[in-house]
N, CA, C, O and the ligand as a Tripos MOL2 file, in Angstrom:
@<TRIPOS>MOLECULE
protein
  213   211    54     0     0
PROTEIN
NO_CHARGES

@<TRIPOS>ATOM
      1 N           6.0800    0.8690   -4.1340 N.3       1 MET1
      2 CA          4.5620    1.2260   -3.2770 C.3       1 MET1
      3 C           4.9350    2.2430   -2.1700 C.2       1 MET1
      4 O           5.8240    2.0590   -1.3390 O.2       1 MET1
      5 N           4.2150    3.2420   -2.2520 N.am      2 LYS2
      6 CA          4.3610    4.1250   -1.0140 C.3       2 LYS2
      7 C           3.6490    3.9180    0.4120 C.2       2 LYS2
      8 O           2.4360    3.7410    0.5280 O.2       2 LYS2
      9 N           4.4020    3.9540    1.2990 N.am      3 CYS3
     10 CA          3.5450    3.6250    2.7210 C.3       3 CYS3
     11 C           2.4370    4.7990    2.7530 C.2       3 CYS3
     12 O           2.7040    5.9410    2.3770 O.2       3 CYS3
     13 N           1.3810    4.4780    3.1570 N.am      4 PRO4
     14 CA          0.2030    5.3080    3.3010 C.3       4 PRO4
     15 C           0.1000    6.0790    4.8000 C.2       4 PRO4
     16 O          -0.6850    6.9730    5.1180 O.2       4 PRO4
     17 N           1.2230    5.3940    5.6760 N.am      5 VAL5
     18 CA          1.3700    5.7300    6.9720 C.3       5 VAL5
     19 C           2.4550    6.9630    6.9700 C.2       5 VAL5
     20 O           2.1090    8.0440    7.4480 O.2       5 VAL5
     21 N           3.8690    6.7770    6.3860 N.am      6 CYS6
     22 CA          4.6930    7.5130    6.7220 C.3       6 CYS6
     23 C           5.1870    8.1640    5.4240 C.2       6 CYS6
     24 O           5.9040    9.1650    5.4330 O.2       6 CYS6
     25 N           4.7810    7.5660    4.3340 N.am      7 GLY7
     26 CA          5.2380    7.9270    2.7970 C.3       7 GLY7
     27 C           6.5980    7.3500    2.3590 C.2       7 GLY7
     28 O           7.2260    7.7050    1.3610 O.2       7 GLY7
     29 N           6.9490    6.4410    3.2200 N.am      8 GLY8
     30 CA          8.1520    5.5520    2.7810 C.3       8 GLY8
     31 C           8.2350    4.7010    1.9810 C.2       8 GLY8
     32 O           7.2600    4.6360    1.2320 O.2       8 GLY8
     33 N           9.1510    3.8690    1.7830 N.am      9 SER9
     34 CA          9.0140    2.8570    0.9440 C.3       9 SER9
     35 C           8.8200    1.5650    1.3590 C.2       9 SER9
     36 O           9.4500    1.0300    2.2720 O.2       9 SER9
     37 N           7.7670    0.9430    0.5570 N.am     10 ALA10
     38 CA          7.1900   -0.2370    1.1220 C.3      10 ALA10
     39 C           7.2040   -1.4680    0.0310 C.2      10 ALA10
     40 O           6.8400   -1.2710   -1.1280 O.2      10 ALA10
     41 N           7.6420   -2.7230    0.4810 N.am     11 SER11
     42 CA          7.7510   -3.7650   -0.4230 C.3      11 SER11
     43 C           6.7320   -4.7480   -0.0790 C.2      11 SER11
     44 O           6.2910   -4.9160    1.0580 O.2      11 SER11
     45 N           6.3450   -5.4530   -1.2310 N.am     12 PRO12
     46 CA          5.2320   -6.7220   -1.1290 C.3      12 PRO12
     47 C           5.6290   -7.6440   -0.4080 C.2      12 PRO12
     48 O           6.7180   -8.1340   -0.7060 O.2      12 PRO12
     49 N           4.8990   -8.1810    0.7580 N.am     13 THR13
     50 CA          5.3380   -9.3440    1.7310 C.3      13 THR13
     51 C           5.0020  -10.7220    0.6230 C.2      13 THR13
     52 O           5.4850  -11.8230    0.8840 O.2      13 THR13
     53 N           4.2190  -10.5330   -0.4910 N.am     14 GLY14
     54 CA          4.1790  -12.1200   -1.1480 C.3      14 GLY14
     55 C           2.6650  -12.3560   -0.5390 C.2      14 GLY14
     56 O           2.3150  -13.5090   -0.7920 O.2      14 GLY14
     57 N           1.9500  -11.8350   -0.0240 N.am     15 LYS15
     58 CA          0.7800  -12.1310    0.5960 C.3      15 LYS15
     59 C          -0.3700  -11.2490   -0.4300 C.2      15 LYS15
     60 O          -0.3810  -10.0350   -0.6330 O.2      15 LYS15
     61 N          -1.2090  -12.1870   -0.9250 N.am     16 GLU16
     62 CA         -2.2060  -11.6490   -1.6840 C.3      16 GLU16
     63 C          -3.4130  -12.4760   -1.4770 C.2      16 GLU16
     64 O          -3.5210  -13.6200   -1.0350 O.2      16 GLU16
     65 N          -4.3520  -11.5790   -1.9250 N.am     17 PHE17
     66 CA         -5.9140  -12.0580   -1.3730 C.3      17 PHE17
     67 C          -6.8710  -11.4830   -2.3590 C.2      17 PHE17
     68 O          -6.5900  -10.5170   -3.0690 O.2      17 PHE17
     69 N          -8.2120  -12.2190   -2.3800 N.am     18 LYS18
     70 CA         -9.1140  -11.3600   -3.2570 C.3      18 LYS18
     71 C         -10.2430  -10.8230   -2.0840 C.2      18 LYS18
     72 O         -10.6480  -11.4190   -1.0860 O.2      18 LYS18
     73 N         -10.6120   -9.3710   -2.6330 N.am     19 PHE19
     74 CA        -11.4790   -8.6280   -1.5820 C.3      19 PHE19
     75 C         -12.6930   -8.1880   -2.6410 C.2      19 PHE19
     76 O         -12.5760   -7.1820   -3.3400 O.2      19 PHE19
     77 N         -13.6250   -8.8700   -2.6750 N.am     20 GLY20
     78 CA        -14.7190   -8.6070   -3.6000 C.3      20 GLY20
     79 C         -14.1850   -8.5240   -5.0540 C.2      20 GLY20
     80 O         -13.5990   -9.4940   -5.5350 O.2      20 GLY20
     81 N         -14.3770   -7.3800   -5.7670 N.am     21 VAL21
     82 CA        -13.8990   -7.0740   -7.1000 C.3      21 VAL21
     83 C         -12.4900   -6.5590   -6.9520 C.2      21 VAL21
     84 O         -11.9810   -6.1240   -7.9850 O.2      21 VAL21
     85 N         -11.8340   -6.5330   -5.9460 N.am     22 PHE22
     86 CA        -10.3160   -6.0600   -5.7030 C.3      22 PHE22
     87 C          -9.4420   -7.0790   -5.4920 C.2      22 PHE22
     88 O          -9.8050   -7.9910   -4.7490 O.2      22 PHE22
     89 N          -8.2520   -7.1160   -6.0430 N.am     23 ASP23
     90 CA         -7.2930   -7.9410   -5.4280 C.3      23 ASP23
     91 C          -6.4450   -7.1680   -4.6240 C.2      23 ASP23
     92 O          -6.0590   -6.0430   -4.9450 O.2      23 ASP23
     93 N          -6.0850   -7.8670   -3.3720 N.am     24 GLY24
     94 CA         -5.1880   -7.4150   -2.5260 C.3      24 GLY24
     95 C          -3.9970   -7.5760   -2.4720 C.2      24 GLY24
     96 O          -3.7540   -8.6610   -3.0000 O.2      24 GLY24
     97 N          -2.8550   -6.9720   -2.0300 N.am     25 LYS25
     98 CA         -1.3920   -7.3180   -2.0890 C.3      25 LYS25
     99 C          -1.0770   -6.8120   -0.6450 C.2      25 LYS25
    100 O          -1.3400   -5.6330   -0.4090 O.2      25 LYS25
    101 N          -0.5550   -7.5600    0.3150 N.am     26 GLN26
    102 CA         -0.0710   -6.9960    1.4180 C.3      26 GLN26
    103 C           1.4750   -6.5070    1.3190 C.2      26 GLN26
    104 O           2.3580   -7.2280    0.8530 O.2      26 GLN26
    105 N           1.6980   -5.1750    1.8210 N.am     27 HIS27
    106 CA          2.9860   -4.6440    1.8230 C.3      27 HIS27
    107 C           3.4650   -4.3690    3.2600 C.2      27 HIS27
    108 O           2.7760   -4.2540    4.2740 O.2      27 HIS27
    109 N           4.8770   -4.2860    3.1110 N.am     28 LYS28
    110 CA          5.4020   -3.9750    4.7620 C.3      28 LYS28
    111 C           6.2560   -2.5530    4.3150 C.2      28 LYS28
    112 O           6.9510   -2.4540    3.3040 O.2      28 LYS28
    113 N           6.0670   -1.6980    5.1280 N.am     29 CYS29
    114 CA          7.1980   -0.4990    5.0280 C.3      29 CYS29
    115 C           8.5990   -0.7820    5.6300 C.2      29 CYS29
    116 O           8.8760   -1.1800    6.7620 O.2      29 CYS29
    117 N           9.2960   -0.5210    4.7380 N.am     30 GLU30
    118 CA         10.8860   -0.5490    5.4350 C.3      30 GLU30
    119 C          11.2000    0.4910    6.3740 C.2      30 GLU30
    120 O          12.0830    0.3060    7.2120 O.2      30 GLU30
    121 N          10.4820    1.6950    6.3040 N.am     31 ALA31
    122 CA         10.8330    2.7940    7.1550 C.3      31 ALA31
    123 C          10.0810    2.6620    8.5000 C.2      31 ALA31
    124 O          10.7450    2.8260    9.5230 O.2      31 ALA31
    125 N           9.0250    2.4390    8.5830 N.am     32 CYS32
    126 CA          8.2230    2.4420    9.9390 C.3      32 CYS32
    127 C           7.9060    1.0310   10.3560 C.2      32 CYS32
    128 O           7.6750    0.8400   11.5500 O.2      32 CYS32
    129 N           7.8620   -0.1170    9.4000 N.am     33 GLY33
    130 CA          7.7380   -1.3480    9.8430 C.3      33 GLY33
    131 C           6.1610   -1.7830    9.6800 C.2      33 GLY33
    132 O           5.8190   -2.9630    9.7530 O.2      33 GLY33
    133 N           5.3330   -0.8200    9.4750 N.am     34 LYS34
    134 CA          3.9770   -1.2700    9.4170 C.3      34 LYS34
    135 C           3.4720   -1.9800    8.0580 C.2      34 LYS34
    136 O           3.9670   -1.7080    6.9650 O.2      34 LYS34
    137 N           2.5970   -2.7720    8.2120 N.am     35 THR35
    138 CA          1.9060   -3.4070    6.9850 C.3      35 THR35
    139 C           0.6430   -2.7880    6.8420 C.2      35 THR35
    140 O          -0.1890   -2.3920    7.6590 O.2      35 THR35
    141 N           0.7090   -2.8030    5.4180 N.am     36 PHE36
    142 CA         -0.8720   -2.2080    4.8350 C.3      36 PHE36
    143 C          -1.1770   -3.1450    3.4890 C.2      36 PHE36
    144 O          -0.3850   -3.8160    2.8270 O.2      36 PHE36
    145 N          -2.7110   -2.9340    3.3130 N.am     37 ASN37
    146 CA         -2.8290   -3.5020    2.1990 C.3      37 ASN37
    147 C          -3.1040   -2.7300    0.9140 C.2      37 ASN37
    148 O          -3.9080   -1.8050    1.0270 O.2      37 ASN37
    149 N          -2.6230   -2.9310   -0.1800 N.am     38 ALA38
    150 CA         -2.8780   -2.1090   -1.5370 C.3      38 ALA38
    151 C          -3.9010   -3.0490   -2.2470 C.2      38 ALA38
    152 O          -3.8300   -4.2760   -2.3220 O.2      38 ALA38
    153 N          -4.9150   -2.1880   -2.7780 N.am     39 PHE39
    154 CA         -5.9530   -2.7970   -3.5590 C.3      39 PHE39
    155 C          -5.8590   -2.4740   -4.8150 C.2      39 PHE39
    156 O          -5.5540   -1.3270   -5.1400 O.2      39 PHE39
    157 N          -6.1200   -3.4910   -5.7610 N.am     40 TYR40
    158 CA         -5.9420   -3.1910   -7.1890 C.3      40 TYR40
    159 C          -7.4170   -3.7180   -7.7510 C.2      40 TYR40
    160 O          -8.0410   -4.6240   -7.1980 O.2      40 TYR40
    161 N          -7.8780   -3.0100   -8.9400 N.am     41 ARG41
    162 CA         -9.1300   -3.6420   -9.6680 C.3      41 ARG41
    163 C          -8.8570   -3.5040  -11.0190 C.2      41 ARG41
    164 O          -8.4980   -2.4490  -11.5430 O.2      41 ARG41
    165 N          -9.0630   -4.8020  -11.7180 N.am     42 ASP42
    166 CA         -8.5340   -4.7840  -13.2560 C.3      42 ASP42
    167 C          -7.2460   -4.8580  -13.3560 C.2      42 ASP42
    168 O          -6.8130   -4.9350  -14.5060 O.2      42 ASP42
    169 N          -6.3980   -4.8590  -12.3870 N.am     43 GLY43
    170 CA         -4.9550   -4.7270  -12.5090 C.3      43 GLY43
    171 C          -4.4990   -3.1270  -12.2960 C.2      43 GLY43
    172 O          -3.3220   -2.7750  -12.3650 O.2      43 GLY43
    173 N          -5.4770   -2.3250  -12.0590 N.am     44 LYS44
    174 CA         -5.0480   -0.8140  -11.5690 C.3      44 LYS44
    175 C          -5.1510   -0.7190  -10.1750 C.2      44 LYS44
    176 O          -6.1430   -1.1020   -9.5560 O.2      44 LYS44
    177 N          -4.0430   -0.1620   -9.6030 N.am     45 PHE45
    178 CA         -4.0760    0.3450   -8.2740 C.3      45 PHE45
    179 C          -5.1730    1.2760   -7.9420 C.2      45 PHE45
    180 O          -5.4890    2.1070   -8.7930 O.2      45 PHE45
    181 N          -5.8710    1.2360   -6.6670 N.am     46 THR46
    182 CA         -6.9770    1.7780   -6.3900 C.3      46 THR46
    183 C          -6.5360    2.6750   -5.0670 C.2      46 THR46
    184 O          -6.3950    3.8920   -4.9460 O.2      46 THR46
    185 N          -6.3910    1.6820   -4.2080 N.am     47 HIS47
    186 CA         -6.2110    2.3360   -2.5350 C.3      47 HIS47
    187 C          -5.4860    1.4350   -1.6960 C.2      47 HIS47
    188 O          -5.3120    0.2270   -1.8510 O.2      47 HIS47
    189 N          -5.0370    2.2890   -0.6680 N.am     48 THR48
    190 CA         -4.1480    1.5370    0.2100 C.3      48 THR48
    191 C          -5.1780    1.4610    1.4920 C.2      48 THR48
    192 O          -6.0290    2.3290    1.6890 O.2      48 THR48
    193 N          -5.0180    0.4740    2.2200 N.am     49 VAL49
    194 CA         -5.6580    0.3740    3.7610 C.3      49 VAL49
    195 C          -4.6210    0.0140    4.8680 C.2      49 VAL49
    196 O          -4.3080   -1.1570    5.0870 O.2      49 VAL49
    197 N          -4.1120    1.0500    5.5450 N.am     50 PRO50
    198 CA         -3.5510    0.4530    6.7280 C.3      50 PRO50
    199 C          -4.1430   -0.5150    7.7470 C.2      50 PRO50
    200 O          -5.2130   -0.3690    8.3380 O.2      50 PRO50
    201 N          -3.2800   -1.5280    7.8610 N.am     51 LYS51
    202 CA         -3.7930   -2.5490    8.7500 C.3      51 LYS51
    203 C          -3.8740   -2.1900   10.3000 C.2      51 LYS51
    204 O          -2.9170   -1.8670   11.0020 O.2      51 LYS51
    205 N          -5.2780   -2.3160   10.7180 N.am     52 ALA52
    206 CA         -5.5940   -2.0250   12.0360 C.3      52 ALA52
    207 C          -4.7710   -3.0000   12.9460 C.2      52 ALA52
    208 O          -4.4450   -4.1080   12.5190 O.2      52 ALA52
    209 N          -4.4900   -2.6410   14.0140 N.am     53 LYS53
    210 CA         -3.9460   -3.5910   15.0710 C.3      53 LYS53
    211 C          -4.9630   -3.6700   16.2130 C.2      53 LYS53
    212 O          -4.7400   -4.3830   17.1910 O.2      53 LYS53
    213 ZN          5.8610    3.5470    6.7590 Zn       54 ZN54
@<TRIPOS>BOND
     1     1     2 1
     2     2     3 1
     3     3     4 2
     4     3     5 am
     5     5     6 1
     6     6     7 1
     7     7     8 2
     8     7     9 am
     9     9    10 1
    10    10    11 1
    11    11    12 2
    12    11    13 am
    13    13    14 1
    14    14    15 1
    15    15    16 2
    16    15    17 am
    17    17    18 1
    18    18    19 1
    19    19    20 2
    20    19    21 am
    21    21    22 1
    22    22    23 1
    23    23    24 2
    24    23    25 am
    25    25    26 1
    26    26    27 1
    27    27    28 2
    28    27    29 am
    29    29    30 1
    30    30    31 1
    31    31    32 2
    32    31    33 am
    33    33    34 1
    34    34    35 1
    35    35    36 2
    36    35    37 am
    37    37    38 1
    38    38    39 1
    39    39    40 2
    40    39    41 am
    41    41    42 1
    42    42    43 1
    43    43    44 2
    44    43    45 am
    45    45    46 1
    46    46    47 1
    47    47    48 2
    48    47    49 am
    49    49    50 1
    50    50    51 1
    51    51    52 2
    52    51    53 am
    53    53    54 1
    54    54    55 1
    55    55    56 2
    56    55    57 am
    57    57    58 1
    58    58    59 1
    59    59    60 2
    60    59    61 am
    61    61    62 1
    62    62    63 1
    63    63    64 2
    64    63    65 am
    65    65    66 1
    66    66    67 1
    67    67    68 2
    68    67    69 am
    69    69    70 1
    70    70    71 1
    71    71    72 2
    72    71    73 am
    73    73    74 1
    74    74    75 1
    75    75    76 2
    76    75    77 am
    77    77    78 1
    78    78    79 1
    79    79    80 2
    80    79    81 am
    81    81    82 1
    82    82    83 1
    83    83    84 2
    84    83    85 am
    85    85    86 1
    86    86    87 1
    87    87    88 2
    88    87    89 am
    89    89    90 1
    90    90    91 1
    91    91    92 2
    92    91    93 am
    93    93    94 1
    94    94    95 1
    95    95    96 2
    96    95    97 am
    97    97    98 1
    98    98    99 1
    99    99   100 2
   100    99   101 am
   101   101   102 1
   102   102   103 1
   103   103   104 2
   104   103   105 am
   105   105   106 1
   106   106   107 1
   107   107   108 2
   108   107   109 am
   109   109   110 1
   110   110   111 1
   111   111   112 2
   112   111   113 am
   113   113   114 1
   114   114   115 1
   115   115   116 2
   116   115   117 am
   117   117   118 1
   118   118   119 1
   119   119   120 2
   120   119   121 am
   121   121   122 1
   122   122   123 1
   123   123   124 2
   124   123   125 am
   125   125   126 1
   126   126   127 1
   127   127   128 2
   128   127   129 am
   129   129   130 1
   130   130   131 1
   131   131   132 2
   132   131   133 am
   133   133   134 1
   134   134   135 1
   135   135   136 2
   136   135   137 am
   137   137   138 1
   138   138   139 1
   139   139   140 2
   140   139   141 am
   141   141   142 1
   142   142   143 1
   143   143   144 2
   144   143   145 am
   145   145   146 1
   146   146   147 1
   147   147   148 2
   148   147   149 am
   149   149   150 1
   150   150   151 1
   151   151   152 2
   152   151   153 am
   153   153   154 1
   154   154   155 1
   155   155   156 2
   156   155   157 am
   157   157   158 1
   158   158   159 1
   159   159   160 2
   160   159   161 am
   161   161   162 1
   162   162   163 1
   163   163   164 2
   164   163   165 am
   165   165   166 1
   166   166   167 1
   167   167   168 2
   168   167   169 am
   169   169   170 1
   170   170   171 1
   171   171   172 2
   172   171   173 am
   173   173   174 1
   174   174   175 1
   175   175   176 2
   176   175   177 am
   177   177   178 1
   178   178   179 1
   179   179   180 2
   180   179   181 am
   181   181   182 1
   182   182   183 1
   183   183   184 2
   184   183   185 am
   185   185   186 1
   186   186   187 1
   187   187   188 2
   188   187   189 am
   189   189   190 1
   190   190   191 1
   191   191   192 2
   192   191   193 am
   193   193   194 1
   194   194   195 1
   195   195   196 2
   196   195   197 am
   197   197   198 1
   198   198   199 1
   199   199   200 2
   200   199   201 am
   201   201   202 1
   202   202   203 1
   203   203   204 2
   204   203   205 am
   205   205   206 1
   206   206   207 1
   207   207   208 2
   208   207   209 am
   209   209   210 1
   210   210   211 1
   211   211   212 2
@<TRIPOS>SUBSTRUCTURE
     1 MET1         2 RESIDUE 1 A MET
     2 LYS2         6 RESIDUE 1 A LYS
     3 CYS3        10 RESIDUE 1 A CYS
     4 PRO4        14 RESIDUE 1 A PRO
     5 VAL5        18 RESIDUE 1 A VAL
     6 CYS6        22 RESIDUE 1 A CYS
     7 GLY7        26 RESIDUE 1 A GLY
     8 GLY8        30 RESIDUE 1 A GLY
     9 SER9        34 RESIDUE 1 A SER
    10 ALA10       38 RESIDUE 1 A ALA
    11 SER11       42 RESIDUE 1 A SER
    12 PRO12       46 RESIDUE 1 A PRO
    13 THR13       50 RESIDUE 1 A THR
    14 GLY14       54 RESIDUE 1 A GLY
    15 LYS15       58 RESIDUE 1 A LYS
    16 GLU16       62 RESIDUE 1 A GLU
    17 PHE17       66 RESIDUE 1 A PHE
    18 LYS18       70 RESIDUE 1 A LYS
    19 PHE19       74 RESIDUE 1 A PHE
    20 GLY20       78 RESIDUE 1 A GLY
    21 VAL21       82 RESIDUE 1 A VAL
    22 PHE22       86 RESIDUE 1 A PHE
    23 ASP23       90 RESIDUE 1 A ASP
    24 GLY24       94 RESIDUE 1 A GLY
    25 LYS25       98 RESIDUE 1 A LYS
    26 GLN26      102 RESIDUE 1 A GLN
    27 HIS27      106 RESIDUE 1 A HIS
    28 LYS28      110 RESIDUE 1 A LYS
    29 CYS29      114 RESIDUE 1 A CYS
    30 GLU30      118 RESIDUE 1 A GLU
    31 ALA31      122 RESIDUE 1 A ALA
    32 CYS32      126 RESIDUE 1 A CYS
    33 GLY33      130 RESIDUE 1 A GLY
    34 LYS34      134 RESIDUE 1 A LYS
    35 THR35      138 RESIDUE 1 A THR
    36 PHE36      142 RESIDUE 1 A PHE
    37 ASN37      146 RESIDUE 1 A ASN
    38 ALA38      150 RESIDUE 1 A ALA
    39 PHE39      154 RESIDUE 1 A PHE
    40 TYR40      158 RESIDUE 1 A TYR
    41 ARG41      162 RESIDUE 1 A ARG
    42 ASP42      166 RESIDUE 1 A ASP
    43 GLY43      170 RESIDUE 1 A GLY
    44 LYS44      174 RESIDUE 1 A LYS
    45 PHE45      178 RESIDUE 1 A PHE
    46 THR46      182 RESIDUE 1 A THR
    47 HIS47      186 RESIDUE 1 A HIS
    48 THR48      190 RESIDUE 1 A THR
    49 VAL49      194 RESIDUE 1 A VAL
    50 PRO50      198 RESIDUE 1 A PRO
    51 LYS51      202 RESIDUE 1 A LYS
    52 ALA52      206 RESIDUE 1 A ALA
    53 LYS53      210 RESIDUE 1 A LYS
    54 ZN54       213 GROUP 0 **** ****
């Protein structure tokens, strides 16, 4: 997974959740240390949302 903030390499944290029709998976970027959520619909990746602090 590519970090939406810096484009670095991010790994899943293991945190998963439901958001309406989407499945969300939290990722953490190894390069900048930010966390963000990646959303999937019907098993297909749709978009990422950087986590607001
Ligand atoms: Zn990053």
